[in-house]
C-alpha positions as CSV (number, residue, x, y, z in Angstrom):
1,M,-172.5,-204.5,-1.2
2,T,-172.1,-208.6,-1.4
3,Q,-170.1,-210.6,1.3
4,A,-166.7,-211.6,0.4
5,T,-163.7,-213.4,1.6
6,S,-161.4,-210.5,2.8
7,T,-157.9,-210.3,1.4
8,A,-155.1,-208.2,2.1
9,Y,-155.8,-205.9,-0.5
10,S,-159.2,-205.5,0.4
11,R,-158.3,-204.7,3.4
12,L,-155.9,-202.1,2.8
13,L,-158.5,-200.3,0.2
14,G,-161.1,-200.6,3.0
15,D,-158.8,-198.6,5.2
16,E,-157.8,-196.3,2.4
17,L,-162.0,-195.4,2.2
18,R,-161.7,-194.9,6.1
19,L,-158.9,-192.6,5.8
20,L,-160.7,-190.7,3.1
21,R,-163.6,-190.1,5.4
22,E,-161.9,-189.4,8.4
23,R,-160.0,-186.8,6.4
24,Y,-162.8,-185.1,4.6
25,S,-165.8,-185.6,7.0
26,T,-166.5,-185.0,10.6
27,L,-168.5,-187.9,10.9
28,N,-167.8,-191.2,12.3
29,G,-168.7,-194.6,10.7
30,R,-172.2,-194.8,12.2
31,K,-173.1,-191.1,11.5
32,F,-171.6,-191.4,7.8
33,A,-173.9,-194.6,7.3
34,L,-176.7,-192.6,8.3
35,Q,-176.1,-189.7,5.9
36,L,-175.9,-192.2,3.2
37,G,-179.0,-194.0,4.2
38,W,-177.0,-197.4,4.8
39,D,-177.1,-199.5,7.8
40,P,-173.8,-199.1,10.1
41,S,-172.7,-202.2,9.7
42,K,-172.4,-201.9,5.8
43,V,-169.8,-198.7,6.7
44,S,-167.9,-201.1,9.1
45,N,-167.8,-204.2,6.6
46,I,-166.8,-202.1,3.5
47,E,-164.0,-200.2,5.7
48,N,-162.7,-203.6,7.0
49,G,-162.3,-205.4,3.7
50,K,-164.9,-207.7,4.7
51,A,-167.5,-207.0,1.8
52,R,-167.4,-206.0,-1.6
53,A,-168.8,-202.4,-2.3
54,S,-170.8,-201.9,-5.3
55,E,-169.9,-199.8,-7.9
56,I,-173.0,-197.6,-6.9
57,D,-171.8,-198.0,-3.2
58,L,-168.4,-196.7,-4.3
59,A,-169.9,-193.7,-5.9
60,Q,-172.1,-192.7,-3.1
61,Y,-169.2,-193.0,-0.5
62,L,-166.7,-191.1,-2.4
63,T,-169.2,-188.4,-3.4
64,A,-169.9,-187.9,0.3
65,C,-166.3,-187.5,0.9
66,G,-166.0,-185.0,-1.6
67,Q,-164.1,-186.8,-4.0
68,D,-164.5,-186.5,-8.0
69,I,-164.9,-188.4,-10.8
70,D,-161.0,-189.0,-11.4
71,I,-160.8,-190.3,-7.7
72,F,-163.7,-192.5,-8.3
73,D,-162.1,-194.0,-11.7
74,D,-159.0,-194.6,-10.1
75,F,-160.3,-196.2,-7.1
76,K,-162.7,-198.4,-9.1
77,R,-159.8,-199.8,-11.1
78,R,-157.7,-200.6,-8.1
79,Y,-160.9,-202.0,-6.3
80,Y,-162.0,-204.6,-9.0
81,N,-159.6,-207.4,-8.0
82,A,-159.4,-206.4,-4.4
83,F,-161.3,-209.8,-3.5
84,D,-159.4,-212.2,-5.7
85,L,-157.7,-215.0,-3.8
86,V,-154.7,-214.5,-5.6
87,C,-153.7,-210.6,-6.3
88,A,-150.5,-209.5,-8.3
89,L,-149.5,-205.8,-7.5
90,P,-146.7,-203.6,-8.5
91,A,-143.3,-204.1,-6.6
92,S,-143.6,-200.5,-5.4
93,N,-146.6,-201.2,-3.4
94,V,-145.4,-201.1,0.0
95,R,-148.4,-200.5,1.9
96,T,-150.2,-203.9,1.5
97,L,-147.1,-205.8,2.6
98,A,-146.7,-203.4,5.7
99,M,-150.2,-203.8,6.5
100,A,-149.9,-207.6,6.3
101,E,-146.9,-207.6,8.6
102,S,-148.4,-205.2,11.1
103,T,-151.6,-207.3,11.5
104,A,-150.1,-210.7,11.5
105,T,-150.0,-212.8,14.4
106,K,-147.5,-215.2,12.9
107,I,-144.9,-214.8,10.2
108,T,-143.0,-217.7,8.7
109,S,-140.6,-216.8,5.6
110,Y,-138.2,-218.2,3.5
111,D,-135.5,-216.5,1.2
112,V,-132.8,-218.3,-1.1
113,A,-131.6,-215.1,-2.9
114,S,-131.4,-212.5,-0.5
115,Q,-131.5,-211.7,3.3
116,P,-135.1,-211.2,4.8
117,C,-136.0,-207.4,4.1
118,L,-137.4,-207.4,8.1
119,F,-133.6,-207.8,9.0
120,Q,-131.6,-205.9,6.3
121,T,-129.5,-202.7,7.4
122,K,-130.4,-199.9,5.6
123,Q,-126.9,-199.7,3.4
124,Y,-127.4,-203.3,2.6
125,A,-131.0,-202.6,1.5
126,R,-129.9,-199.4,-0.6
127,E,-127.1,-201.3,-2.3
128,L,-129.4,-204.5,-3.0
129,L,-132.0,-202.0,-4.6
130,T,-129.2,-200.2,-6.7
131,E,-128.1,-203.4,-8.0
132,G,-131.6,-204.6,-9.0
133,G,-131.9,-201.7,-11.6
134,I,-135.3,-201.5,-11.2
135,H,-136.1,-198.5,-9.5
136,A,-134.9,-194.6,-10.6
137,P,-132.0,-193.3,-8.5
138,E,-134.0,-190.8,-6.9
139,E,-136.4,-193.6,-5.4
140,I,-133.8,-195.9,-3.7
141,E,-133.5,-194.0,-0.5
142,R,-137.3,-193.7,-0.1
143,Y,-137.6,-197.5,-0.6
144,A,-134.6,-198.4,1.5
145,D,-136.3,-196.2,4.3
146,A,-139.7,-198.2,3.8
147,R,-137.7,-201.3,4.4
148,V,-136.2,-200.0,7.6
149,E,-139.4,-198.5,8.8
150,R,-141.1,-202.0,8.5
151,Q,-138.9,-203.4,10.8
152,T,-140.5,-201.8,13.9
153,V,-142.8,-204.7,13.9
154,L,-140.4,-206.9,15.5
155,R,-139.8,-204.5,18.0
156,R,-143.2,-204.4,19.6
157,P,-143.9,-205.7,22.8
158,F,-146.6,-208.1,21.2
159,R,-144.8,-208.8,17.8
160,P,-145.9,-211.8,15.9
161,E,-144.9,-215.0,16.4
162,C,-141.9,-215.2,13.7
163,L,-139.5,-217.6,12.0
164,F,-137.3,-217.0,9.4
165,Y,-135.6,-219.6,7.3
166,L,-132.5,-218.3,5.1
167,H,-130.5,-220.3,2.6
168,E,-127.0,-220.5,3.0
169,F,-126.9,-219.3,-0.9
170,A,-128.2,-215.9,0.2
171,L,-125.4,-215.4,2.4
172,Q,-122.6,-215.9,-0.2
173,Q,-124.4,-213.3,-2.5
174,R,-121.8,-210.4,-2.0
175,V,-123.6,-207.1,-2.1
176,A,-121.2,-203.9,-2.0
177,N,-118.0,-204.2,0.2
178,A,-117.2,-206.4,3.3
179,Q,-118.1,-203.6,5.5
180,V,-121.6,-203.8,4.1
181,M,-122.1,-207.6,4.4
182,E,-120.4,-207.8,7.9
183,D,-123.0,-205.5,9.2
184,Q,-125.6,-207.3,7.9
185,Y,-124.2,-210.5,8.9
186,L,-124.3,-209.1,12.4
187,R,-127.7,-208.0,12.3
188,L,-128.7,-211.4,11.5
189,M,-126.5,-212.7,14.5
190,F,-128.7,-210.7,17.0
191,N,-131.8,-212.2,15.7
192,T,-130.6,-215.9,15.7
193,N,-133.5,-216.8,18.0
194,I,-135.7,-216.6,15.1
195,I,-133.3,-217.6,12.1
196,R,-132.6,-220.9,10.9
197,I,-130.0,-221.4,7.9
198,V,-130.6,-223.9,5.3
199,P,-127.0,-225.2,4.6
200,L,-125.7,-225.4,1.3
201,H,-125.5,-229.2,1.2
202,A,-129.5,-229.4,1.6
203,G,-129.3,-228.3,-2.1
204,T,-131.9,-225.9,-3.8
205,A,-134.0,-228.6,-5.7
206,G,-137.6,-227.7,-4.5
207,L,-136.6,-224.8,-2.5
208,E,-135.9,-222.2,-5.3
209,S,-139.2,-220.1,-4.4
210,R,-138.9,-217.4,-1.5
211,F,-142.2,-216.9,0.2
212,T,-143.8,-215.7,3.5
213,L,-146.8,-217.2,5.1
214,Y,-148.7,-214.7,7.2
215,E,-151.3,-216.0,9.7
216,F,-153.8,-213.7,11.3
217,E,-156.1,-214.0,14.5
218,K,-159.6,-213.5,12.3
219,A,-158.4,-213.7,8.8
220,A,-157.7,-216.2,6.1
221,P,-153.7,-217.0,6.0
222,I,-151.8,-215.2,3.1
223,V,-149.1,-216.5,1.1
224,F,-146.8,-213.8,0.0
225,T,-144.1,-214.0,-2.9
226,E,-142.3,-211.3,-4.9
227,T,-139.7,-210.5,-7.7
228,N,-138.1,-207.0,-8.4
229,L,-141.1,-206.6,-10.7
230,V,-144.4,-207.9,-9.1
231,Q,-145.8,-208.8,-5.5
232,V,-148.3,-211.7,-5.2
233,F,-150.6,-212.1,-2.4
234,A,-152.4,-215.6,-2.2
235,Q,-155.1,-217.1,-0.2
236,D,-156.0,-220.0,-2.3
237,P,-156.3,-222.9,-0.1
238,T,-153.9,-225.0,-2.2
239,V,-151.4,-222.5,-2.0
240,V,-151.5,-222.3,1.5
241,R,-151.3,-226.0,2.0
242,Q,-148.2,-226.2,-0.2
243,S,-146.7,-223.5,1.7
244,R,-147.0,-225.4,4.9
245,D,-145.5,-228.7,3.2
246,L,-142.6,-226.5,2.3
247,I,-142.1,-225.4,5.7
248,E,-142.3,-228.9,7.0
249,R,-139.3,-229.9,4.8
250,L,-137.2,-226.6,5.8
251,D,-137.9,-227.7,9.3
252,S,-136.4,-230.7,8.5
253,V,-133.2,-229.8,6.6
254,A,-132.3,-226.3,8.4
255,L,-129.8,-225.9,10.9
256,D,-131.0,-225.4,14.4
257,F,-130.9,-221.8,16.0
258,D,-127.4,-222.4,17.9
259,Q,-126.1,-223.8,14.5
260,S,-127.1,-221.3,12.7
261,K,-125.8,-218.6,14.9
262,D,-122.5,-220.6,14.5
263,R,-122.6,-220.7,10.7
264,L,-123.2,-216.9,10.5
265,A,-120.4,-216.3,12.9
266,K,-118.1,-218.2,10.3
267,Y,-119.1,-215.8,7.6
268,V,-118.0,-213.0,9.8
269,T,-114.8,-214.2,10.6
270,A,-114.2,-215.0,7.0
271,L,-114.7,-211.3,6.2
272,R,-112.4,-210.1,9.1
273,S,-109.4,-212.6,7.7
274,P,-106.6,-210.6,6.0
275,G,-107.3,-209.6,2.2
276,S,-111.0,-210.1,2.3
277,R,-111.8,-206.6,2.1
């Protein structure tokens, strides 16, 4: 075992080990460590993604959980890059993102192409996923449900401090019919205390990239971005600094909260005008 900087993915895989221990053994972390002949802190650090387990450590841990060689090989493959400061994962990976959202103390997001996942209605999410053409039709409902389930993080009594910047260009992207869009605009309007619109006249030069900055109480900040094909989690200090610089620029060009609410109201009014549907 070696000490390492924890990442979103290392914390996720550490938690996966913890779940295996709890499911396949009756031992708490301390007793499990004693069974393996380890110091109790070793189990804690590995399960919290704070230390990189060696291949032997993984073999001993998984064997003690009653897992076979196939499980070991699969976990070892996924664990190999878990502590990289920049990590790319398949777009289908929902749990790492949900874990980052649920443990963050502050979330600052910007999107230029579509409306934020944490505010998408289920119908909007379903239509967006369908139009993306990446997921099989039978998977659409599951991914739409996952987006809605992630939104519970915003309804917690002690939710993260949040601020969402949204380019007006994203508001103009029509998805499905007018009713779907109206419901989606109204969802945003109910949350305008944490949403600021970047107006069209600000342009998109230098503002093309969607990203989210997650900040934590006891872990390094993470910059997240994604496409329809891949998710990228970055803890590299340069990337974090650049994201903060971009947030400063967004702050200087975005409408304030009241102006953003007024701008959204205009989109709702336009949809309700004769002939818009």
